[in-house]
N, C-alpha and C positions, 0 to 999 in steps of 0.2 A: 507488386511494392507497396508495403504497410504503411496505412495513414497515421499521421500523428494523434488523432482522434482516438482510432482503434487502439493504439497503445497506450496512451493515457487511460480508455474506459478499463482496459484490460488492467492494468497494475491499480488503479485505484481501487477494482474488484479484490484483487487478490490481496491488496494490502489490507483492506477492510476485514477479509476473512480471518487473514493472519491476526488482527486485533479482535476480531471476535464481536464484532460492531455492526449494526446496520447502517442504512443511507440515512437513517433518521437520525441516529446518534452523530453521526458524521455532519450533518447538515447543521446539528446543534454547536457542535465544536468549531465549525467554520465559519459560522453565523448567516448562514442561509436557509433556503429553504429545500426541504427533501425534494421538493420536485426538479429544483435546477442541480442537484445531485444525481437525480436521474436520468435527466435531460444530458448530462454530462457523460456518464456511465453507457448510454444509450446513443451516443456520439451524434446528440442533434445539436449540442452546445460546447464552445470551446471557451475556456476561463482567458481572464484576461492575467496578464503576468502576477498582479499583485493577489489575486484569487487562488491561481497556482500555488504561490508561497503559502497563503492560508490553509489550502487542502493538503499540500506536504507537511507542514507542522501539525495540522488535526491528524494525520496518519504515520505522527511520528517520524518521519523520512527527509530527505534532501530533496529539494525539489526536482532536482536532475533524473533522480530514480524515478520520477514519473513518465519519463520517457526511455526508459531502458528497455530494449527488445531482447535483453537475456534471455528472458524466461517468455518471449513473446512466441505464440504457435506460429511458426512459418509453414506455407508449402510444401517447403521442401524439408520440416524438420524431421519425418519419417513417421512414426507409427505414435498413434495416442498413449500408448504405454510411456514411450521416451519422453514425450511431452509431461506428463503425469509424474514422471520419474525428476526431470528438471524441476518442475512446480515443489514438490517437496522436499528435495536438495535445497533448493531458496528458501522453502518455508524453515527447514532446519537449521539452514546459517542465520536467518532472522533469530530465530529462538534462541537460540546457541548466544549471539549478541546479546540479547535483552537479558537472559539469564547473567550473562557476568556482568553486564551494567547494572543488575539489581542485586549480585551480590556483593560486588566494588560497594555499592550504597549501601548496604547492610552493613561492611564490613567496616566503613567509615562512620557509622553510626551506633555506637553501643547502644542495646538495650536496655533502657531506664530500669525496667521494672524487676530485674534480680536484686 
C-alpha cells in the first residue's frame, strides 16, 4: 500500500522538475524553509492543510493533484520504461496546458511595441 507521504513527496518533486525550480525556490515561493521542503520530500514531515494549499499554489497546481497516484510508481506498474513513459506523457500534458494558457494570455494582451 502506498502512503500519502510517499505520493506527496513524489508529486512535489515531479512538479518542481516540470517547473524547473529547486527546493530553495519552492521554499521561497511558499514562505518556508528549504529544510522543511526537503523534509516533506524525504517523507519526514507532513504539512498542514494550509501549507498544502500554499505548496500547491507555488507549484501552480490544484492541491488535490499533490495526492494523485496517476503517475506514482506502483509495485505492479510494470517496467521502469513504462513508468518513465507515463511520467513523460504527464509532463507533455502539463506543458501543453501551460503553452495553451500562455498563448491565450498573449493573444488577449496585444503587444504594444508595434
